[in-house]
C-alpha positions as CSV (number, residue, x, y, z in Angstrom):
1,M,-19.1,28.5,11.6
2,H,-18.1,26.9,15.0
3,A,-15.6,28.8,17.1
4,A,-13.2,25.9,16.9
5,A,-13.4,25.9,13.1
6,L,-12.7,29.7,13.1
7,L,-9.7,29.3,15.3
8,E,-8.4,26.5,13.0
9,K,-8.8,28.8,10.0
10,E,-7.1,31.7,11.7
11,N,-4.1,29.4,12.6
12,G,-4.0,28.1,9.0
13,M,-4.7,24.6,10.3
14,E,-8.2,23.8,9.2
15,K,-8.8,20.1,10.0
16,K,-10.3,17.6,7.6
17,K,-14.0,17.2,8.3
18,I,-15.6,13.8,8.6
19,L,-19.4,13.2,8.6
20,I,-20.2,10.0,10.5
21,V,-23.6,8.5,9.7
22,D,-24.8,5.7,12.0
23,D,-28.1,5.1,13.8
24,D,-26.1,3.5,16.7
25,E,-25.0,6.6,18.6
26,N,-22.6,4.7,20.7
27,I,-20.7,3.4,17.6
28,A,-20.8,6.8,16.0
29,E,-19.4,8.5,19.2
30,L,-16.7,5.8,19.4
31,I,-15.7,6.4,15.8
32,S,-15.7,10.1,16.4
33,L,-13.3,9.8,19.3
34,Y,-10.9,7.7,17.2
35,L,-10.9,10.4,14.5
36,I,-10.6,13.4,16.8
37,K,-7.6,11.7,18.4
38,E,-6.0,11.7,14.8
39,C,-6.8,15.5,14.5
40,F,-9.9,15.2,12.4
41,S,-13.1,17.3,13.0
42,T,-16.3,15.2,13.1
43,E,-20.1,15.6,12.9
44,I,-22.6,12.8,13.6
45,A,-25.9,12.1,11.9
46,V,-28.2,9.2,13.1
47,N,-30.5,8.8,10.0
48,G,-30.5,9.4,6.3
49,E,-32.5,12.6,6.3
50,E,-30.2,14.2,8.9
51,A,-27.2,12.9,7.0
52,L,-28.3,14.8,3.8
53,D,-29.0,18.0,5.8
54,K,-25.6,17.9,7.6
55,F,-23.8,17.1,4.3
56,R,-25.1,20.3,2.8
57,I,-24.4,22.4,5.9
58,Y,-21.1,20.8,7.2
59,Q,-19.6,20.2,3.8
60,P,-17.4,17.3,4.9
61,H,-14.2,16.1,3.2
62,L,-15.2,12.5,3.7
63,I,-18.3,10.6,4.8
64,L,-18.5,7.3,6.8
65,L,-21.9,6.0,5.9
66,D,-23.8,3.1,7.5
67,I,-26.1,1.2,5.2
68,M,-28.8,0.2,7.6
69,L,-30.4,3.5,8.5
70,P,-34.0,4.3,9.5
71,G,-36.0,6.0,6.8
72,I,-33.6,6.8,3.9
73,D,-31.0,4.0,3.9
74,G,-27.3,4.4,3.2
75,Y,-27.6,3.3,-0.5
76,D,-30.1,6.1,-1.2
77,V,-28.1,8.6,0.8
78,C,-25.1,7.7,-1.3
79,R,-27.1,8.1,-4.6
80,E,-28.4,11.5,-3.5
81,I,-25.0,12.8,-2.6
82,R,-23.5,11.6,-5.9
83,K,-25.9,13.8,-7.8
84,S,-24.0,16.8,-6.7
85,S,-20.7,15.8,-5.1
86,N,-17.7,13.5,-5.5
87,V,-16.9,13.7,-1.8
88,P,-15.3,10.3,-0.7
89,I,-17.7,7.9,0.9
90,I,-16.7,4.8,2.9
91,M,-19.7,2.5,3.5
92,L,-20.0,0.7,6.8
93,S,-22.2,-2.4,7.2
94,A,-22.6,-5.6,9.3
95,K,-23.6,-7.2,5.9
96,G,-20.7,-8.9,4.3
97,E,-22.3,-10.3,1.2
98,V,-20.5,-9.8,-2.1
99,F,-23.7,-8.3,-3.6
100,D,-23.8,-5.6,-0.9
101,K,-20.2,-4.6,-1.4
102,V,-20.5,-4.5,-5.2
103,L,-23.7,-2.5,-5.0
104,G,-22.1,0.0,-2.7
105,L,-19.2,0.5,-5.0
106,K,-21.4,0.7,-8.1
107,I,-23.5,3.5,-6.8
108,G,-20.5,5.6,-5.9
109,A,-18.9,4.5,-2.6
110,D,-15.1,4.7,-2.6
111,D,-14.6,1.9,0.0
112,Y,-16.6,-0.6,2.0
113,M,-15.9,-1.8,5.6
114,I,-17.6,-4.7,7.4
115,K,-18.6,-4.3,11.1
116,P,-17.0,-5.0,13.5
117,F,-13.8,-3.4,12.2
118,D,-10.5,-2.4,13.7
119,S,-10.4,1.3,14.6
120,N,-6.8,1.6,13.4
121,E,-7.8,0.1,10.0
122,L,-10.7,2.6,9.7
123,V,-8.5,5.6,10.5
124,A,-5.9,4.3,8.0
125,R,-8.4,4.0,5.2
126,V,-9.8,7.5,5.9
127,Q,-6.2,8.9,5.8
128,A,-5.4,6.9,2.6
129,I,-8.5,8.1,0.7
130,L,-8.0,11.7,1.7
131,R,-4.3,11.5,0.7
132,R,-5.3,10.2,-2.7
133,V,-7.8,13.0,-3.1
134,G,-5.1,15.5,-2.2
135,Q,-2.7,14.1,-4.7
136,S,-5.3,14.1,-7.4
137,E,-6.0,17.8,-6.8
138,E,-2.2,18.5,-7.0
139,K,-2.0,16.7,-10.3
140,R,-5.0,18.3,-11.8
141,G,-2.8,20.2,-14.3
142,N,-1.8,16.8,-15.8
143,A,-5.2,15.1,-15.4
144,P,-7.3,14.0,-18.3
145,V,-9.9,16.4,-19.7
146,E,-13.4,15.3,-18.6
147,E,-16.0,15.0,-21.3
148,P,-19.7,14.4,-21.0
149,G,-20.3,10.9,-19.7
150,E,-17.6,8.6,-18.3
151,C,-14.8,9.6,-20.6
152,V,-11.1,10.4,-20.2
153,T,-8.9,12.1,-22.9
154,Y,-5.2,12.3,-23.3
155,D,-3.1,13.4,-26.2
156,G,-4.0,10.9,-29.0
157,L,-6.2,8.7,-26.7
158,T,-9.9,8.9,-25.7
159,V,-11.6,6.2,-23.6
160,N,-15.3,6.5,-23.2
161,L,-16.9,4.1,-20.7
162,T,-20.4,5.3,-21.4
163,S,-20.3,4.3,-25.1
164,Y,-17.6,1.6,-24.5
165,S,-15.4,3.0,-27.2
166,V,-11.7,3.7,-27.6
167,V,-10.2,6.1,-30.1
168,Y,-6.4,6.0,-30.6
169,D,-4.7,8.5,-32.9
170,G,-8.1,9.3,-34.5
171,V,-8.8,5.6,-35.2
172,P,-11.6,3.6,-33.4
173,I,-10.1,0.6,-31.6
174,E,-12.0,-2.6,-31.1
175,M,-11.6,-3.6,-27.4
176,P,-13.5,-6.2,-25.3
177,P,-15.3,-4.8,-22.2
178,K,-12.8,-5.9,-19.6
179,E,-9.8,-4.6,-21.6
180,L,-11.6,-1.2,-22.0
181,E,-12.6,-1.1,-18.3
182,L,-9.1,-1.8,-17.3
183,L,-7.7,0.9,-19.5
184,Y,-10.3,3.4,-18.4
185,F,-9.7,2.7,-14.7
186,L,-5.9,3.1,-15.0
187,A,-6.3,6.3,-17.2
188,S,-8.8,7.7,-14.7
189,N,-6.2,7.5,-11.9
190,P,-3.0,8.9,-13.5
191,N,0.3,8.0,-11.8
192,Q,-1.4,5.9,-9.2
193,V,0.1,2.4,-8.7
194,F,-2.4,-0.5,-8.4
195,T,-1.5,-4.1,-7.5
196,R,-2.8,-6.9,-9.6
197,E,-5.1,-7.9,-6.7
198,Q,-6.6,-4.4,-6.5
199,L,-7.2,-4.4,-10.3
200,L,-8.9,-7.8,-10.0
201,D,-11.2,-6.4,-7.3
202,K,-11.9,-3.1,-9.2
203,I,-12.5,-4.6,-12.7
204,W,-13.6,-8.2,-12.2
205,G,-15.3,-7.7,-8.8
206,Y,-14.9,-9.1,-5.3
207,D,-16.6,-12.4,-6.2
208,Y,-14.1,-13.1,-9.0
209,I,-12.0,-16.2,-8.3
210,G,-9.1,-16.3,-10.7
211,D,-5.4,-15.9,-11.1
212,T,-3.7,-12.5,-11.0
213,R,-2.1,-13.4,-14.4
214,T,-5.5,-12.5,-15.8
215,V,-4.5,-8.8,-15.3
216,D,-1.2,-9.4,-17.0
217,V,-2.9,-10.9,-20.0
218,H,-5.3,-8.0,-20.4
219,V,-2.6,-5.4,-20.0
220,K,-0.6,-7.2,-22.7
221,R,-3.6,-7.2,-25.1
222,V,-4.3,-3.5,-24.4
223,R,-0.6,-2.6,-25.2
224,E,-0.8,-4.5,-28.4
225,K,-3.7,-2.3,-29.5
226,I,-2.4,1.1,-28.3
227,K,1.2,2.2,-28.2
228,D,2.7,4.6,-25.7
229,G,1.7,8.3,-26.1
230,A,4.2,11.2,-26.1
231,N,3.3,12.1,-22.6
232,W,1.7,8.9,-21.2
233,N,2.1,5.1,-21.1
234,I,0.9,2.0,-19.2
235,A,3.9,1.3,-17.0
236,T,4.8,-1.9,-15.2
237,V,5.8,-1.4,-11.6
238,W,7.9,-4.4,-11.1
239,G,6.9,-6.6,-8.1
240,I,3.8,-4.6,-7.6
241,G,1.5,-4.0,-10.6
242,Y,0.7,-1.3,-13.0
243,K,0.0,2.5,-13.4
244,F,-1.0,4.9,-16.1
245,E,2.0,7.1,-16.1
246,V,1.6,10.8,-17.2
247,K,4.7,12.8,-17.7
């Protein structure tokens, strides 16, 4: 372990570690300076193979991952990391096509930023994701029980995204894909508030052109099929959006 890291541990002030993966060393160094200024610890990798090696050794709390890398590209690095870890990943790319964004998110990235980006926005997104991870760990006692596959379970409710099935009070519930995906997404993020725009992006995709009332309609349909549980409910946050509230 580096001397600086040992000193941080001794002082009870271990910094969050960020792995920066970019083949442009100037950009990587610049990002590193921004993050160090905000009291993060950083490590840089300039290709996919080095990124995987440093991921295993450095054990970062978050990864900033460029897509266009020599050898193993960012997509494959993300896929490989997701085989063993849920560490947050923000993909960085000069490519702004909808397909690239959606692919990045589908294979496991938590966020996607297009170059050139504002340094303050990058730092804010890193902080926001790490804050959400920390909150999720604190709430783990109230979190749903994970079952094999993409499945969340609460008292009286099981939503399985792998088999696209919903069981409520022991009874299978017929639910169209988007209703089920919306319910699963909310239930997978207990007590987290999402705006209608965020839900449109997460469930319908970045290329969806539609009214935010689409979300309201689907929430209404879900509520008609499943009633509030003893310790959970789909709550409306007036003026903002919705959350899956766990008491």
